[in-house]
C-alpha positions in Angstrom: -27.8 39.0 -86.1 -30.5 41.4 -87.3 -29.9 40.6 -91.0 -30.9 37.0 -90.3 -34.5 38.1 -89.8 -35.0 39.9 -93.1 -35.0 36.7 -95.1 -34.9 32.9 -94.8 -37.1 30.7 -92.8 -36.0 32.1 -89.4 -39.4 31.8 -87.6 -40.1 28.1 -87.7 -39.4 27.6 -84.0 -42.1 26.3 -81.6 -42.5 29.7 -80.0 -43.9 31.1 -83.2 -45.9 28.3 -84.8 -47.6 25.9 -82.4 -48.3 22.3 -83.4 -51.0 21.8 -86.0 -54.5 22.6 -84.6 -56.6 21.2 -87.3 -56.3 20.7 -91.1 -59.6 22.2 -92.3 -59.5 19.8 -95.3 -62.4 19.8 -97.6 -63.2 23.5 -97.2 -63.2 25.9 -100.1 -60.1 27.7 -99.1 -58.1 24.5 -99.0 -58.2 24.0 -102.7 -54.8 23.1 -104.2 -55.1 25.9 -106.8 -53.1 29.0 -106.2 -53.1 32.0 -108.5 -51.6 35.5 -108.0 -55.1 36.9 -107.8 -56.3 34.6 -105.0 -53.9 34.1 -102.1 -54.9 31.1 -100.0 -54.0 30.5 -96.4 -50.5 29.3 -95.8 -50.5 28.8 -92.1 -54.1 28.0 -91.1 -54.0 25.0 -88.8 -50.5 26.0 -87.6 -50.4 29.6 -86.4 -54.2 29.8 -85.9 -57.2 27.4 -86.2 -58.3 26.4 -89.7 -61.9 25.7 -88.6 -63.9 29.0 -89.1 -66.0 28.6 -85.9 -63.0 27.8 -83.7 -61.0 30.6 -85.2 -63.8 33.1 -84.7 -64.2 32.1 -81.1 -60.5 32.4 -80.4 -60.1 35.8 -82.0 -63.2 37.1 -80.2 -61.6 36.1 -76.9 -58.5 38.0 -77.8 -60.5 41.0 -78.8 -62.7 41.0 -75.7 -62.0 44.3 -73.9 -60.6 44.5 -70.4 -62.9 45.8 -67.7 -63.2 48.7 -67.7 -62.9 48.8 -71.5 -60.1 51.0 -72.8 -60.9 53.9 -75.0 -60.4 53.7 -78.8 -57.4 55.6 -80.0 -59.5 57.5 -82.7 -56.5 59.4 -84.1 -54.5 56.2 -84.7 -52.3 56.3 -87.8 -50.3 53.1 -87.4 -49.5 50.3 -85.1 -47.0 47.5 -84.3 -48.6 44.1 -83.9 -46.9 40.7 -83.3 -47.3 37.8 -85.7 -46.5 34.6 -83.8 -48.8 31.7 -83.3 -52.0 32.9 -81.6 -51.3 30.9 -78.5 -48.2 33.0 -77.9 -48.9 36.5 -79.2 -52.7 36.5 -79.8 -53.4 38.4 -76.6 -51.0 41.2 -77.4 -52.4 41.5 -81.0 -55.9 41.5 -79.7 -55.2 44.2 -77.2 -53.9 46.4 -80.1 -56.8 45.8 -82.5 -59.4 46.4 -79.8 -58.0 49.9 -79.4 -58.0 50.8 -83.1 -60.8 52.7 -84.8 -62.4 50.8 -87.7 -61.1 51.9 -91.1 -62.2 51.0 -94.6 -58.7 50.4 -95.8 -55.4 49.2 -94.3 -51.8 49.0 -95.4 -50.2 46.0 -93.8 -46.4 45.7 -93.8 -44.4 42.7 -92.8 -40.8 41.3 -93.0 -40.1 38.8 -95.8 -39.2 35.7 -93.8 -39.0 33.3 -96.8 -36.5 35.4 -98.7 -38.5 34.9 -101.9 -39.7 37.6 -104.3 -38.9 41.2 -104.7 -37.1 43.3 -102.0 -40.2 45.5 -101.6 -43.1 43.3 -102.8 -46.7 44.5 -103.1 -49.8 42.8 -104.4 -52.1 45.2 -106.3 -55.1 43.0 -107.2 -57.1 40.0 -106.2 -58.1 38.8 -102.7 -56.7 37.0 -99.7 -58.6 34.1 -98.2 -58.7 33.1 -94.6 -61.0 30.5 -93.0 -63.3 33.5 -92.2 -63.7 34.5 -95.8 -62.2 36.7 -98.5 -60.7 40.2 -98.2 -60.1 42.2 -101.3 -56.9 44.1 -102.1 -57.4 47.8 -102.7 -56.1 48.1 -106.2 -56.5 51.9 -106.5 -54.5 52.5 -103.3 -51.8 49.9 -104.3 -51.4 51.7 -107.6 -51.0 55.0 -105.8 -48.4 53.5 -103.5 -46.4 52.3 -106.4 -46.4 55.7 -108.0 -45.3 57.3 -104.7 -42.6 54.7 -104.0 -40.9 53.5 -107.1 -39.0 50.8 -105.1 -42.3 48.8 -104.7 -42.5 45.9 -107.2 -45.6 43.8 -108.0 -44.8 40.4 -106.7 -47.2 37.7 -105.3 -44.4 35.2 -104.8 -43.1 37.0 -101.8 -46.5 36.7 -100.1 -47.4 33.2 -101.1 -46.0 31.4 -97.9 -45.4 34.4 -95.7 -47.3 34.3 -92.4 -46.8 37.7 -91.0 -49.6 39.5 -92.8 -51.9 36.5 -93.0 -52.2 36.2 -89.2 -53.4 39.8 -88.8 -56.4 39.5 -91.2 -58.7 37.4 -89.0 -58.4 40.1 -86.2 -59.6 42.7 -88.7 -62.3 40.4 -90.1 -63.8 40.0 -86.6 -63.2 43.5 -85.4 -64.0 45.6 -88.5 -66.0 43.3 -90.8 -65.7 44.5 -94.4 -62.5 46.2 -95.4 -59.8 46.3 -98.1 -56.1 46.3 -97.7 -52.7 46.5 -99.4 -50.0 43.9 -98.4 -46.3 44.8 -98.6 -43.5 42.4 -97.7 -40.2 44.0 -96.8 -36.9 42.2 -97.6 -34.5 45.1 -97.6 -32.5 46.4 -94.6 -31.1 49.7 -96.0 -32.5 52.7 -94.1 -32.8 54.8 -97.2 -35.1 52.3 -98.8 -37.3 52.0 -95.7 -37.4 55.8 -95.4 -38.4 56.1 -99.0 -41.2 53.5 -98.5 -42.5 55.5 -95.5 -42.5 58.8 -97.3 -44.2 57.2 -100.3 -46.9 55.7 -98.1 -47.6 59.1 -96.5 -47.8 60.7 -99.9 -50.3 58.1 -101.2 -52.4 58.1 -98.0 -52.7 61.9 -98.0 -54.6 61.6 -101.3 -56.6 58.5 -100.3 -60.4 58.7 -100.3 -60.6 58.2 -96.5 -58.3 57.5 -93.5 -56.0 54.5 -93.9 -54.3 52.8 -91.0 -50.8 51.3 -91.3 -50.1 48.0 -89.6 -46.5 47.0 -89.0 -46.3 43.3 -88.4 -43.3 42.5 -86.2 -42.2 40.3 -83.3 -39.4 41.6 -81.1 -36.1 40.0 -79.9 -35.8 36.3 -80.7 -34.4 33.2 -78.9 -32.5 34.7 -76.0 -33.2 34.4 -72.3 -36.3 36.2 -71.1 -34.4 38.8 -69.0 -32.1 39.6 -71.9 -35.0 39.9 -74.3 -37.0 42.2 -72.1 -34.0 44.6 -71.8 -33.3 44.6 -75.5 -37.0 45.0 -76.4 -37.3 48.0 -74.1 -34.6 49.8 -76.0 -36.4 49.3 -79.3 -39.8 50.2 -77.7 -38.4 53.4 -76.3 -37.4 54.5 -79.9 -40.9 53.8 -81.1 -42.4 55.7 -78.2 -40.2 58.6 -79.2 -41.4 58.3 -82.8 -37.8 58.0 -83.8 -37.5 55.9 -87.0 -33.8 56.5 -87.4 -33.3 55.8 -83.7 -35.1 52.5 -83.9 -33.0 51.5 -86.9 -29.8 52.3 -85.1 -30.6 50.7 -81.8 -31.7 47.4 -83.5 -28.3 47.3 -85.3 -26.2 48.6 -82.4 -27.7 46.4 -79.7 -28.1 43.3 -81.9 -31.9 43.2 -81.4 -33.4 40.5 -83.6 -36.6 42.4 -84.2 -37.7 40.7 -87.5 -40.1 43.5 -88.6 -38.0 46.5 -87.7 -38.1 47.6 -91.3 -41.9 47.6 -91.2 -41.8 49.6 -88.0 -39.3 52.1 -89.5 -41.5 52.6 -92.6 -44.6 53.0 -90.5 -43.1 55.5 -88.2 -41.7 57.5 -91.1 -45.1 57.6 -92.7 -46.9 58.4 -89.4 -44.6 61.4 -88.7 -45.3 62.7 -92.2 -49.0 62.3 -91.5 -48.8 64.3 -88.3 -48.2 61.7 -85.6 -47.4 63.2 -82.2 -47.4 60.3 -79.8 -47.1 56.5 -79.4 -48.4 54.2 -76.7 -47.3 50.7 -75.6 -50.6 48.9 -75.3 -49.3 45.5 -74.1 -46.0 43.6 -73.9 -45.3 39.9 -73.4 -42.8 37.2 -74.2 -43.4 33.6 -75.3 -42.5 32.6 -71.7 -45.8 34.0 -70.5 -47.5 31.2 -72.5 -44.9 28.4 -72.4 -43.2 29.0 -69.0 -39.8 28.4 -70.7 -37.7 31.5 -70.1 -34.4 30.0 -71.5 -35.0 31.2 -75.1 -38.0 33.4 -75.8 -39.5 35.7 -78.4 -40.8 39.2 -77.4 -44.1 40.7 -78.5 -44.9 44.4 -78.3 -48.3 45.9 -79.2 -48.1 49.6 -79.9 -50.3 52.4 -81.4 -49.0 55.6 -83.1 -51.4 58.5 -83.3 
């Protein structure tokens, strides 16, 4: 089952994309023009609000700290964050982002749900738009990543309609403000390729001008009963807590855990270990049943930080 979540439109179910919230028509980012250098929102109005003021309020609610406020994990190197519609996974994502220190630059990894484009697809120039504004791609870091991992290919097509990075950006826009990033969509399932990406990221990040945080965008098990999903997800979570990239890869395959972004998590863990990671923390866990009440077929969401 796990291979079904590396490509193809496998995440169109109602647990992941709620009904349209608003269209946002008439705004600058809704222009029909689409160029490789300007990536416009693909899922605004479906996965999250398209109106800037509504989106800002919703994200701020997810980012509001618990009382007492948890401490920042200042030594954070990477994280796992879900990418479903905000009504389902926004609270888990917000709990992670509120614990992260602000960084000037991020590498954001995601699974390639559409199946289009290169197997390991990076964008090295231009900017991404959300209803909250534009975020620039860090071209210098992207070039360094391509030198360090020769499997990376320049390909905007893989990112054009992919939601799993797009939904992370408004959280960083509200939490951090100004930042740059490098987007990478992963459409391969071979461990050697994922490990090579991880080692390459670490090599590039060691020579970066400042600290860079790696965001692995992933949901957990899909479309099984809530009790089954929670058991399966715990097996994957335990491997992340152990900082065991190979263990995560093996348990996902052995236990038939449909964790769509396991490749992103494997690459992030590999890089984090190279960069000196010694611990991981489960910040929050939920399933779609916590929002919908339907426990017959759920999606799991884990928010984790590696430091």
